[in-house]
C-alpha positions as CSV (number, residue, x, y, z in Angstrom):
1,X,-17.8,-42.9,-11.3
2,X,-15.2,-45.2,-13.0
3,X,-13.0,-47.7,-10.5
4,X,-10.6,-50.2,-11.5
5,X,-7.0,-51.6,-10.8
6,X,-3.9,-49.9,-12.0
7,X,-2.3,-51.7,-14.8
8,X,0.6,-53.5,-13.3
9,X,0.9,-57.3,-13.2
10,X,2.0,-57.4,-9.4
11,X,0.3,-56.4,-6.3
12,X,3.2,-54.9,-4.8
13,X,4.1,-52.2,-6.8
14,X,3.6,-49.6,-3.9
15,X,5.7,-51.5,-1.5
16,X,8.3,-51.7,-3.9
17,X,8.3,-47.8,-4.7
18,X,8.1,-47.2,-0.8
19,X,11.0,-49.8,-0.1
20,X,13.5,-49.1,-3.0
21,X,13.1,-45.4,-3.2
22,X,13.2,-44.6,0.4
23,X,16.4,-43.2,0.6
24,X,15.5,-40.7,-1.8
25,X,12.0,-40.0,-0.8
26,X,12.6,-36.2,-0.8
27,X,12.5,-36.3,-4.6
28,X,8.7,-36.7,-4.7
29,X,8.4,-32.8,-4.6
30,X,10.6,-32.5,-7.6
31,X,8.9,-34.8,-9.6
32,X,5.6,-33.4,-9.0
33,X,6.7,-29.9,-9.7
34,X,8.5,-31.0,-13.0
35,X,5.4,-32.6,-14.0
36,X,3.5,-29.3,-13.4
37,X,6.2,-27.3,-15.5
38,X,6.0,-29.8,-18.1
39,X,2.3,-29.3,-18.4
40,X,2.8,-25.5,-18.2
41,X,5.5,-25.4,-20.9
42,X,3.3,-27.6,-23.3
43,X,0.7,-25.1,-23.0
44,X,2.9,-22.3,-24.0
45,X,3.8,-24.5,-26.9
46,X,0.3,-24.7,-27.9
47,X,-0.4,-21.3,-27.6
48,X,2.7,-20.2,-29.9
49,X,1.7,-22.7,-32.4
50,X,-1.8,-21.1,-32.4
51,X,-3.7,-24.2,-31.2
52,X,-4.5,-22.6,-27.8
53,X,-6.3,-19.5,-28.5
54,X,-7.5,-18.6,-24.8
55,X,-5.6,-16.4,-22.4
56,X,-2.7,-18.4,-20.6
57,X,-3.3,-16.0,-17.4
58,X,-1.2,-16.5,-14.4
59,X,0.9,-19.6,-15.1
60,X,2.5,-19.7,-11.4
61,X,2.6,-23.1,-10.1
62,X,1.6,-23.1,-6.4
63,X,2.7,-25.3,-3.4
64,X,0.5,-25.5,-0.3
65,X,0.9,-27.2,3.0
66,X,-1.8,-27.7,5.2
67,X,-0.6,-29.2,8.6
68,X,-4.0,-29.6,10.1
69,X,-5.4,-31.6,6.9
70,X,-1.9,-33.4,6.7
71,X,-1.8,-32.3,3.2
72,X,0.7,-30.9,0.5
73,X,-0.8,-29.4,-2.6
74,X,1.0,-28.8,-5.9
75,X,-1.4,-26.6,-8.3
76,X,-0.6,-25.7,-12.0
77,X,-2.5,-24.0,-14.8
78,X,-1.0,-26.2,-17.5
79,X,-2.9,-28.1,-20.2
80,X,-4.4,-30.5,-17.7
81,X,-5.8,-33.9,-18.6
82,X,-9.1,-35.4,-20.0
83,X,-10.5,-38.5,-18.4
84,X,-9.0,-40.6,-21.0
85,X,-5.4,-39.1,-20.6
86,X,-5.8,-39.6,-16.7
87,X,-6.3,-43.3,-17.5
88,X,-3.6,-43.4,-20.0
89,X,-1.0,-41.7,-17.9
90,X,-1.8,-42.7,-14.5
91,X,-3.3,-46.4,-14.8
92,X,-1.4,-48.0,-17.4
93,X,2.0,-49.3,-15.7
94,X,3.5,-52.3,-17.1
95,X,5.8,-54.3,-15.7
96,X,6.5,-58.1,-16.4
97,X,7.2,-59.2,-13.1
98,X,7.9,-57.9,-9.7
99,X,11.0,-60.3,-9.3
100,X,12.5,-59.1,-12.6
101,X,11.9,-55.7,-11.4
102,X,13.5,-56.1,-8.0
103,X,16.4,-58.0,-9.3
104,X,17.1,-55.2,-12.2
105,X,16.9,-52.2,-9.9
106,X,17.8,-53.4,-6.4
107,X,21.3,-51.9,-6.5
108,X,20.2,-48.8,-8.4
109,X,17.1,-47.5,-6.7
110,X,16.9,-44.0,-8.2
111,X,17.1,-45.6,-11.6
112,X,13.4,-46.8,-11.2
113,X,12.1,-43.3,-11.1
114,X,11.8,-42.1,-14.9
115,X,12.9,-45.5,-16.3
116,X,9.3,-46.6,-16.1
117,X,7.6,-43.3,-16.1
118,X,7.1,-43.5,-12.4
119,X,7.9,-39.7,-11.4
120,X,4.3,-39.2,-10.4
121,X,4.1,-42.6,-8.4
122,X,7.1,-41.2,-6.3
123,X,4.3,-39.3,-4.1
124,X,3.4,-42.7,-2.6
125,X,6.9,-42.9,-1.1
126,X,5.3,-40.2,1.6
127,X,1.3,-40.5,1.1
128,X,-1.1,-43.0,2.1
129,X,-3.7,-41.3,-0.2
130,X,-3.2,-39.3,-3.4
131,X,-6.0,-37.1,-5.3
132,X,-5.5,-35.7,-8.9
133,X,-8.2,-32.9,-9.7
134,X,-7.5,-32.0,-13.3
135,X,-9.4,-30.2,-16.2
136,X,-8.0,-30.3,-19.7
137,X,-7.4,-27.1,-21.8
138,X,-9.4,-28.5,-24.6
139,X,-12.6,-26.8,-25.3
140,X,-15.9,-28.4,-23.5
141,X,-13.5,-30.5,-21.2
142,X,-14.9,-31.5,-17.9
143,X,-12.8,-31.7,-14.6
144,X,-12.1,-35.1,-13.1
145,X,-10.7,-36.3,-10.0
146,X,-8.6,-39.5,-9.8
147,X,-8.0,-41.0,-6.1
148,X,-5.7,-44.1,-5.0
149,X,-4.9,-45.1,-1.6
150,X,-1.4,-46.6,-2.2
151,X,-3.0,-50.0,-3.6
152,X,-3.7,-50.8,-7.0
153,X,-7.2,-49.9,-6.5
154,X,-8.2,-46.4,-7.9
155,X,-11.4,-44.6,-8.9
156,X,-12.2,-41.7,-11.3
157,X,-15.1,-39.4,-10.8
158,X,-16.4,-36.1,-11.7
159,X,-15.0,-33.1,-9.8
160,X,-15.1,-29.5,-9.5
161,X,-12.3,-27.1,-11.1
162,X,-13.1,-23.7,-12.8
163,X,-10.2,-23.4,-14.9
164,X,-7.8,-25.7,-16.8
165,X,-4.8,-27.2,-15.0
166,X,-4.2,-29.8,-12.3
167,X,-4.0,-30.2,-8.5
168,X,-2.2,-32.9,-6.8
169,X,-3.2,-33.7,-3.3
170,X,-0.6,-35.6,-1.1
171,X,-2.2,-37.0,2.2
172,X,1.2,-37.2,4.1
173,X,1.5,-40.7,5.8
174,X,2.5,-40.9,9.5
175,X,6.2,-41.8,8.7
176,X,6.6,-38.6,6.5
177,X,5.5,-35.8,8.9
178,X,8.7,-33.9,8.3
179,X,7.2,-32.9,4.8
180,X,4.5,-31.1,6.7
181,X,6.8,-28.5,8.0
182,X,7.0,-25.7,5.8
183,X,10.7,-25.1,6.4
184,X,11.4,-28.6,5.2
185,X,9.3,-28.1,2.0
186,X,11.0,-24.5,1.3
187,X,14.5,-26.3,1.5
188,X,13.3,-28.8,-1.0
189,X,12.0,-26.1,-3.4
190,X,15.3,-24.3,-3.2
191,X,17.3,-27.5,-3.6
192,X,15.6,-29.0,-6.6
193,X,13.6,-26.2,-8.2
194,X,15.4,-23.0,-7.9
195,X,16.0,-22.3,-11.5
196,X,12.9,-23.8,-13.0
197,X,11.7,-21.9,-15.9
198,X,8.0,-21.4,-14.6
199,X,7.4,-19.4,-11.5
200,X,6.9,-21.3,-8.2
201,X,4.9,-19.9,-5.4
202,X,5.4,-21.1,-1.9
203,X,3.5,-18.8,0.9
204,X,3.3,-15.1,1.0
205,X,6.3,-12.4,1.2
206,X,6.5,-10.9,4.8
207,X,8.1,-7.8,5.8
208,X,9.1,-6.8,9.6
209,X,6.6,-4.4,10.9
210,X,5.9,-3.4,14.7
211,X,8.3,-6.1,16.2
212,X,7.0,-9.0,14.1
213,X,6.9,-10.3,10.4
214,X,3.4,-9.1,8.7
215,X,2.0,-11.0,5.7
216,X,1.9,-8.5,2.8
217,X,-0.3,-10.7,0.3
218,X,2.2,-11.1,-2.2
219,X,3.2,-14.5,-3.6
220,X,6.7,-15.7,-2.4
221,X,8.7,-16.8,-5.5
222,X,11.1,-19.5,-4.8
223,X,12.8,-19.5,-8.2
224,X,14.8,-17.6,-10.8
225,X,13.1,-18.6,-14.1
226,X,15.8,-17.0,-16.0
227,X,19.2,-17.9,-14.6
228,X,22.5,-16.3,-16.2
229,X,23.3,-19.9,-18.0
230,X,20.2,-19.9,-20.1
231,X,20.6,-16.4,-21.5
232,X,23.2,-15.5,-24.3
233,X,26.7,-14.6,-23.2
234,X,26.3,-11.4,-25.4
235,X,23.2,-10.2,-23.1
236,X,25.4,-10.6,-19.9
237,X,27.8,-8.2,-18.4
238,X,30.6,-9.2,-15.9
239,X,28.4,-8.0,-13.0
240,X,25.5,-10.5,-14.1
241,X,28.1,-13.1,-13.9
242,X,29.4,-12.0,-10.3
243,X,25.6,-11.6,-9.2
244,X,24.7,-15.2,-10.1
245,X,27.8,-16.7,-8.4
246,X,26.4,-15.0,-5.4
247,X,23.2,-16.7,-5.9
248,X,24.8,-19.9,-6.2
249,X,27.1,-19.3,-3.2
250,X,25.9,-16.5,-0.8
251,X,28.9,-17.3,1.3
252,X,31.7,-17.6,-1.3
253,X,34.4,-15.3,-2.1
254,X,34.6,-13.7,-5.6
255,X,35.7,-16.0,-8.3
256,X,38.6,-15.2,-10.6
257,X,36.6,-15.7,-13.8
258,X,34.0,-17.6,-15.5
259,X,33.5,-19.8,-18.7
260,X,30.0,-19.6,-20.2
261,X,29.4,-23.1,-22.0
262,X,26.8,-23.0,-25.0
263,X,26.8,-26.0,-27.1
264,X,24.2,-27.2,-29.5
265,X,26.1,-29.9,-31.2
266,X,26.7,-32.9,-31.0
267,X,24.7,-32.7,-27.9
268,X,23.2,-29.7,-26.0
269,X,24.9,-28.4,-23.0
270,X,24.6,-24.9,-21.3
271,X,26.0,-23.7,-18.0
272,X,28.6,-21.4,-16.6
273,X,31.7,-22.4,-14.6
274,X,33.6,-20.5,-12.0
275,X,37.3,-20.5,-11.3
276,X,37.3,-20.0,-7.5
277,X,40.2,-18.8,-5.4
278,X,41.8,-22.1,-4.4
279,X,44.9,-22.0,-2.0
280,X,45.4,-25.5,-0.7
281,X,42.7,-27.8,0.6
282,X,41.2,-29.6,-2.5
283,X,38.7,-31.6,-0.5
284,X,36.8,-28.5,0.9
285,X,36.3,-27.3,-2.6
286,X,34.5,-30.4,-4.1
287,X,30.8,-30.7,-4.7
288,X,30.5,-27.2,-5.9
289,X,29.2,-27.9,-9.4
290,X,25.2,-28.3,-9.6
291,X,24.2,-30.6,-12.5
292,X,20.8,-29.8,-14.0
293,X,18.7,-31.3,-16.8
294,X,16.3,-28.7,-18.4
295,X,16.7,-26.5,-15.2
296,X,15.8,-29.4,-12.9
297,X,18.4,-30.2,-10.5
298,X,20.0,-33.5,-10.8
299,X,23.0,-33.9,-8.5
300,X,26.0,-31.8,-7.1
301,X,28.1,-35.0,-6.8
302,X,29.7,-34.9,-10.1
303,X,33.0,-37.0,-9.8
304,X,33.1,-39.3,-12.4
305,X,30.7,-37.5,-14.4
306,X,33.2,-34.6,-15.1
307,X,37.0,-35.2,-14.8
308,X,38.3,-35.2,-11.4
309,X,40.1,-31.9,-11.6
310,X,37.1,-30.1,-12.9
311,X,35.3,-30.9,-9.6
312,X,37.5,-28.1,-8.1
313,X,35.5,-25.6,-10.5
314,X,32.1,-24.0,-8.9
315,X,29.0,-23.2,-11.3
316,X,26.2,-25.0,-13.0
317,X,26.0,-27.5,-15.9
318,X,22.7,-28.2,-17.8
319,X,22.1,-30.6,-20.4
320,X,18.8,-32.6,-21.3
321,X,21.1,-35.3,-22.6
322,X,21.8,-36.3,-19.2
323,X,19.1,-38.3,-17.9
324,X,17.3,-36.6,-14.9
325,X,16.4,-40.0,-12.8
326,X,19.4,-42.3,-13.0
327,X,22.0,-43.5,-10.5
328,X,25.4,-42.2,-10.6
329,X,27.1,-45.2,-12.0
330,X,24.7,-44.9,-14.9
331,X,25.7,-41.4,-15.6
332,X,29.5,-42.3,-15.3
333,X,29.2,-44.9,-18.1
334,X,26.8,-43.0,-20.4
335,X,28.3,-42.0,-23.7
336,X,26.7,-38.8,-23.8
337,X,28.0,-38.0,-20.5
338,X,31.4,-38.9,-21.6
339,X,31.1,-36.6,-24.6
340,X,30.3,-33.8,-22.5
341,X,33.1,-34.5,-20.0
342,X,35.7,-34.2,-22.9
343,X,33.9,-31.1,-24.3
344,X,34.1,-29.2,-20.9
345,X,37.8,-30.2,-20.3
346,X,38.4,-28.7,-23.8
347,X,36.5,-25.5,-23.4
348,X,38.2,-25.1,-20.1
349,X,41.6,-25.4,-21.4
350,X,40.8,-23.0,-24.5
351,X,39.3,-20.4,-21.9
352,X,42.4,-20.5,-19.9
353,X,44.7,-20.1,-23.0
354,X,42.6,-17.4,-24.4
355,X,42.7,-15.3,-20.9
356,X,46.6,-16.0,-20.9
357,X,47.1,-14.9,-24.5
358,X,44.7,-11.7,-23.9
359,X,46.4,-10.5,-20.6
360,X,49.1,-12.5,-19.5
361,X,50.0,-10.0,-16.7
362,X,46.5,-10.5,-15.1
363,X,47.1,-14.5,-15.6
364,X,50.3,-14.2,-13.7
365,X,48.8,-12.2,-11.1
366,X,46.1,-15.1,-10.7
367,X,48.4,-17.7,-10.9
368,X,49.0,-18.7,-7.4
369,X,44.9,-19.5,-7.1
370,X,45.0,-21.3,-10.6
371,X,48.0,-23.3,-10.0
372,X,46.4,-26.1,-7.9
373,X,43.7,-26.6,-10.4
374,X,45.8,-26.8,-13.7
375,X,48.6,-28.9,-12.0
376,X,45.6,-31.1,-10.8
377,X,44.3,-31.3,-14.3
378,X,47.7,-31.9,-16.2
379,X,48.7,-34.6,-13.7
380,X,45.5,-36.6,-14.1
381,X,44.0,-35.7,-17.8
382,X,46.3,-36.2,-20.8
383,X,44.3,-34.4,-23.1
384,X,44.2,-31.3,-20.7
385,X,48.1,-31.6,-20.2
386,X,48.3,-31.4,-24.1
387,X,46.6,-28.0,-24.0
388,X,47.7,-26.4,-20.6
389,X,51.4,-27.2,-21.1
390,X,51.3,-24.1,-23.5
391,X,49.8,-21.6,-20.8
392,X,51.1,-23.3,-17.5
393,X,53.7,-21.3,-15.8
394,X,56.7,-22.1,-13.6
395,X,57.6,-19.3,-10.7
396,X,61.0,-18.8,-9.7
397,X,62.5,-17.9,-6.2
398,X,62.5,-14.1,-7.6
399,X,59.0,-14.5,-8.3
400,X,59.2,-14.2,-12.0
401,X,56.9,-16.4,-14.4
402,X,58.1,-18.5,-17.2
403,X,56.1,-21.0,-19.6
404,X,57.6,-24.4,-19.9
405,X,59.5,-23.6,-23.1
406,X,60.5,-20.3,-21.8
407,X,62.2,-21.8,-18.6
408,X,63.9,-24.3,-20.6
409,X,65.3,-21.9,-23.0
410,X,66.3,-19.8,-20.0
411,X,68.3,-22.5,-18.3
412,X,69.3,-25.0,-21.0
413,X,73.0,-23.5,-21.5
414,X,74.1,-23.2,-17.8
415,X,72.0,-26.0,-16.3
416,X,72.9,-28.9,-18.7
417,X,75.4,-31.4,-16.8
418,X,78.1,-33.3,-18.4
419,X,75.5,-36.1,-19.4
420,X,73.6,-33.7,-21.5
421,X,70.8,-33.6,-18.9
422,X,69.0,-30.4,-18.4
423,X,68.7,-29.8,-14.6
424,X,65.8,-28.3,-13.1
425,X,66.7,-26.8,-9.5
426,X,63.9,-26.1,-7.3
427,X,63.1,-25.2,-3.7
428,X,60.2,-25.8,-1.4
429,X,60.8,-23.0,1.0
430,X,62.6,-19.7,0.2
431,X,63.2,-19.2,3.7
432,X,64.5,-22.5,5.1
433,X,66.3,-23.2,1.9
434,X,67.9,-19.7,1.5
435,X,71.4,-20.6,1.8
436,X,71.2,-23.2,-1.0
437,X,69.3,-20.8,-3.2
438,X,72.1,-18.2,-2.7
439,X,74.9,-20.7,-3.5
440,X,73.0,-21.8,-6.9
441,X,72.4,-18.1,-7.6
442,X,76.1,-17.4,-7.2
443,X,76.9,-20.1,-9.6
444,X,74.7,-18.3,-12.3
445,X,71.9,-21.0,-11.8
446,X,68.2,-20.4,-11.9
447,X,65.9,-22.0,-8.9
448,X,62.2,-22.8,-9.2
449,X,59.9,-22.0,-6.3
450,X,57.7,-25.1,-5.9
451,X,55.9,-24.9,-2.7
452,X,52.6,-26.1,-3.8
453,X,50.5,-28.9,-2.4
454,X,50.7,-31.0,-5.7
455,X,54.2,-30.1,-6.7
456,X,55.8,-33.5,-5.7
457,X,53.3,-35.1,-8.0
458,X,53.8,-32.5,-10.8
459,X,57.7,-32.8,-10.6
460,X,57.2,-36.5,-11.4
461,X,54.9,-36.1,-14.1
462,X,57.1,-33.3,-15.9
463,X,60.1,-35.8,-15.7
464,X,58.0,-38.0,-17.9
465,X,57.4,-35.4,-20.4
466,X,60.4,-33.1,-20.6
467,X,63.2,-34.8,-22.6
468,X,66.7,-35.3,-21.2
469,X,65.7,-33.6,-17.8
470,X,65.5,-34.0,-14.2
471,X,64.2,-32.0,-11.2
472,X,66.2,-31.9,-7.9
473,X,65.8,-29.7,-4.8
474,X,68.4,-27.2,-4.2
475,X,69.4,-28.8,-0.7
476,X,69.6,-32.4,-1.7
477,X,73.2,-32.2,-2.5
478,X,76.2,-29.7,-3.0
479,X,75.7,-27.5,-5.7
480,X,78.6,-29.0,-8.0
481,X,77.2,-32.5,-7.4
482,X,73.7,-31.2,-8.7
483,X,74.8,-30.1,-11.7
484,X,78.1,-31.9,-12.5
485,X,80.4,-30.6,-15.0
486,X,83.6,-32.2,-16.3
487,X,86.0,-30.3,-14.0
488,X,86.9,-31.9,-10.7
489,X,88.4,-30.1,-7.7
490,X,91.4,-31.3,-5.9
491,X,91.0,-32.5,-2.4
492,X,93.7,-31.0,0.2
493,X,93.2,-34.3,2.5
494,X,94.3,-37.6,1.3
495,X,91.8,-40.5,1.4
496,X,92.9,-41.8,4.6
497,X,92.9,-38.6,6.3
498,X,89.2,-37.9,5.4
499,X,88.4,-41.6,6.6
500,X,89.6,-40.6,10.1
501,X,88.0,-37.2,9.9
502,X,84.8,-39.1,8.9
503,X,84.7,-40.5,12.6
504,X,85.5,-37.3,14.0
505,X,82.4,-35.9,12.7
506,X,80.3,-38.8,13.4
507,X,78.6,-36.8,16.4
508,X,75.2,-37.9,17.4
509,X,72.9,-35.0,16.4
510,X,69.2,-36.2,16.6
511,X,68.1,-39.9,17.7
512,X,65.0,-39.7,15.2
513,X,67.4,-38.7,12.2
514,X,70.4,-40.5,10.9
515,X,73.3,-38.4,9.6
516,X,75.8,-40.1,7.0
517,X,79.0,-38.2,6.9
518,X,80.6,-37.9,3.5
519,X,83.2,-35.6,1.9
520,X,82.9,-33.6,-1.1
521,X,85.7,-32.0,-2.6
522,X,84.3,-28.0,-2.7
523,X,86.0,-24.6,-3.0
524,X,87.9,-23.3,0.0
525,X,85.4,-20.6,0.1
526,X,82.2,-22.8,0.6
527,X,80.9,-23.8,3.8
528,X,83.0,-26.1,6.0
529,X,79.8,-28.6,6.8
530,X,76.7,-28.9,4.8
531,X,73.1,-30.9,5.4
532,X,71.7,-32.1,2.2
533,X,68.9,-34.7,1.8
534,X,68.7,-37.3,-1.0
535,X,66.3,-36.3,-3.6
536,X,64.9,-39.9,-4.2
537,X,64.3,-40.6,-0.4
538,X,63.0,-36.9,0.3
539,X,60.5,-37.1,-2.8
540,X,59.4,-40.6,-1.6
541,X,58.7,-39.4,2.0
542,X,56.8,-36.4,0.5
543,X,54.8,-38.4,-1.7
544,X,53.8,-40.8,1.2
545,X,52.5,-37.7,3.1
546,X,50.3,-36.6,0.5
547,X,49.0,-40.2,-0.2
548,X,51.0,-41.1,-3.0
549,X,51.1,-44.9,-2.3
550,X,54.4,-44.7,-0.7
551,X,53.9,-45.7,2.8
552,X,56.9,-47.6,3.4
553,X,59.1,-44.6,2.9
554,X,56.8,-42.6,4.9
555,X,57.6,-45.0,7.9
556,X,61.6,-44.5,7.7
557,X,63.6,-41.8,9.8
558,X,64.6,-38.9,8.0
559,X,67.9,-39.4,6.5
560,X,70.4,-36.7,5.7
561,X,74.1,-36.3,4.5
562,X,76.5,-34.4,6.7
563,X,78.7,-33.1,3.8
564,X,82.5,-32.1,5.0
565,X,84.5,-29.6,2.8
566,X,87.9,-30.9,3.0
567,X,89.7,-27.8,1.4
568,X,88.1,-25.3,4.1
569,X,90.8,-24.0,6.5
570,X,88.6,-24.8,9.6
571,X,88.5,-28.5,8.5
572,X,92.1,-28.5,7.9
573,X,92.8,-26.9,11.2
574,X,90.7,-29.6,13.0
575,X,92.9,-32.2,11.3
576,X,96.0,-30.5,12.3
577,X,94.7,-30.3,16.0
578,X,93.7,-33.9,15.8
579,X,97.2,-34.9,14.7
580,X,98.8,-32.5,17.6
581,X,96.7,-34.2,20.3
582,X,96.0,-37.8,19.2
583,X,98.9,-38.1,16.7
584,X,101.0,-40.3,18.7
585,X,98.0,-42.8,19.6
586,X,96.7,-42.8,16.1
587,X,100.5,-43.3,14.6
588,X,100.8,-46.5,16.9
589,X,97.4,-47.8,16.0
590,X,98.2,-47.0,12.1
591,X,101.1,-49.2,12.8
592,X,99.5,-52.0,14.2
593,X,96.8,-51.8,11.5
594,X,99.3,-51.8,8.7
595,X,101.0,-55.0,10.2
596,X,97.9,-56.9,10.4
597,X,96.6,-55.7,7.2
598,X,99.7,-57.3,5.3
599,X,99.5,-60.5,7.4
600,X,95.8,-60.7,6.2
601,X,96.8,-60.0,2.7
602,X,99.6,-62.5,2.6
603,X,97.3,-65.1,4.0
604,X,94.6,-64.3,1.6
605,X,97.1,-64.6,-1.3
606,X,98.4,-68.0,0.0
607,X,94.9,-69.3,0.2
608,X,93.9,-68.3,-3.4
609,X,96.6,-70.5,-4.6
610,X,95.0,-73.7,-3.2
611,X,91.8,-75.3,-3.6
612,X,89.1,-74.9,-0.6
613,X,89.6,-78.5,0.6
614,X,93.4,-78.0,0.6
615,X,93.2,-75.3,3.2
616,X,93.6,-76.6,6.8
617,X,91.5,-75.7,9.4
618,X,94.3,-74.3,11.5
619,X,95.0,-71.8,8.9
620,X,91.3,-70.8,8.5
621,X,91.4,-70.2,12.2
622,X,94.6,-68.2,12.1
623,X,93.2,-65.9,9.2
624,X,89.9,-65.4,11.2
625,X,91.9,-64.3,14.3
626,X,93.7,-61.8,12.4
627,X,90.5,-60.3,11.0
628,X,89.0,-60.1,14.6
629,X,92.4,-58.4,15.8
630,X,92.1,-55.8,12.6
631,X,88.5,-55.1,13.7
632,X,89.4,-54.5,17.0
633,X,92.2,-52.1,16.2
634,X,89.8,-50.3,13.9
635,X,87.4,-49.9,16.7
636,X,89.9,-48.5,19.1
637,X,90.9,-46.1,16.2
638,X,87.3,-45.2,15.8
639,X,86.8,-44.6,19.5
640,X,89.8,-42.2,19.7
641,X,88.6,-40.4,16.7
642,X,84.8,-40.1,18.0
643,X,86.0,-39.2,21.7
644,X,88.0,-36.3,20.1
645,X,85.1,-35.2,17.8
646,X,82.6,-35.3,20.7
647,X,84.8,-33.0,23.1
648,X,86.0,-30.7,20.2
649,X,83.8,-27.4,20.7
650,X,84.7,-26.3,16.8
651,X,83.5,-29.7,15.3
652,X,80.2,-29.3,17.3
653,X,80.1,-25.6,16.3
654,X,80.3,-26.1,12.4
655,X,77.8,-29.0,12.7
656,X,75.3,-26.9,14.5
657,X,75.9,-23.9,12.0
658,X,75.0,-26.5,9.1
659,X,71.9,-27.6,11.0
660,X,71.0,-23.9,11.8
661,X,71.2,-22.8,8.0
662,X,69.0,-25.7,7.4
663,X,66.3,-24.6,10.1
664,X,66.9,-27.8,11.9
665,X,68.7,-26.6,15.3
666,X,65.9,-26.5,17.9
667,X,65.2,-26.6,21.4
668,X,67.8,-27.7,23.9
669,X,70.3,-28.0,21.0
670,X,69.8,-24.4,20.0
671,X,70.1,-23.2,23.6
672,X,73.5,-25.4,23.8
673,X,74.8,-23.8,20.6
674,X,74.2,-20.2,21.8
675,X,76.1,-21.0,24.9
676,X,78.9,-22.8,23.2
677,X,79.0,-19.4,20.7
678,X,79.4,-17.2,23.6
679,X,82.2,-19.4,25.1
680,X,84.2,-19.5,21.7
681,X,83.9,-15.8,21.2
């Protein structure tokens, strides 16, 4: 029997392992089984090379839990170890000092394992004693047993083991009793070892018989040793990809299609990525890509390892160039990982382009599910935008699809304004904005349907990409202002008459929203009143709601324009009615206003002829009195006009009609509108 101290320069190697790896202590099982797989694979390699001439036999790795003995046992039939190899692999761990070790790795606990060959020692996170019984594949080798109680003290002695391979027996400590539950071990095996290349047995298969589950004596194999991503694409059919997807996500919907990655140079990368059906909620879809290294599960938290938009995909990536036991911060800065990330982006774009070119009709059918993913990619990844802009689609309100280039060619002639800017009209709700869409179509214009979750961000992005173009929502102004041409319509009302009517239409509609009355010279067949909302303000508010960093705008009340058409016969009739009922008062007020204005103009001209210090205080006071008098006269006029407007049923009716067309008339106001409509009829 041999005994000694493990080759470390500090006494606290085990406390360090327990303390700094505690948050990830479940990975001990992954490490032990990875070692067992490695030993088994090495035996297969020796057999292939002709160095091992015996019968490999059953190479299944077995995991067993004994709750009474408080042990977990991992058994393999791999190459095993000689006494010298045991000493070399388990006893020679060199650290310069505990302090350096702690300083370097306290921020990245998971970096410890693997960095110093500590995979096996992770077993001490959950054990107060570990035994290793092993027998080498070499002819004449004797079985040996290594024992350590969680201190640097160990012993090696002769043991009994009939065949080659290794047993690792963990005596579970009192703080880790959860790992003596079979359900917990099965959960970990399925998480970390589901696709390892050597069969792993845990327990026995059972079947339901006579009202209970009966052990049928057959090993329960928990892993698929040849998952689809390890096979050649030529050997797989579409149903194989679908079957593998269901293996990964038993409760998931069928995916749209997949990409099979198989790269050998400049790095090794395999995997299958699936496009899921995505409608709206991005967050729900994340953490669906599983990252593997040689079929060993590493993580399903791939943000920063793959571009953000790719986290919406589902599936598996496997690369031996991705280190197995490192922190995510290390992965995110690793040059190999960055190359892999860029390559996946390219492959995804190429695959989408291939599908688009091969079967555009099918691509269009799937567009609503693909749109969020592609838009997200174009907004966040410049390289992806360069490729995706060739196959990304725009859908109009007639549900027809166009590439960016096709749509520009479609609208360029008619929707270019007097400043040579191409105007992309769009709707965010075909039902609510129907009246505006209809008006645009009657002009021969085309309207896009942009009702997606990311469309506000996409519009901003496309405006930086498309030359001499802008996007405007179809209800953000009257159609002639949205795409301004050279011709200017004549108004049937003078500026002074329009100014009076502005006060007539200044009717309080809703306290929480602000309405600015404006006049736009429209055709006499256009609506008498329209409601529009500034494109800039509305877009800023939309972005604030979806996290665009515009919180200031989000807190502002909604602001709308109440657009009055001075050429509509109803507006002209309202003005005539106003003159008939309030004309005398308005004329008197107008005469007074004119007199005071003339006096103010005269005094201001006189003051301009003098220096400031030459104007007496009396003159200044007289001018101030006149200005106050003018303000009072204008207030009286405004009160006359507003009083007329608030009492005029037709004024209220046409404002409410405009609100109704915008789906903005609800509750009590809608009820009042209906009653008034009956009265007017």
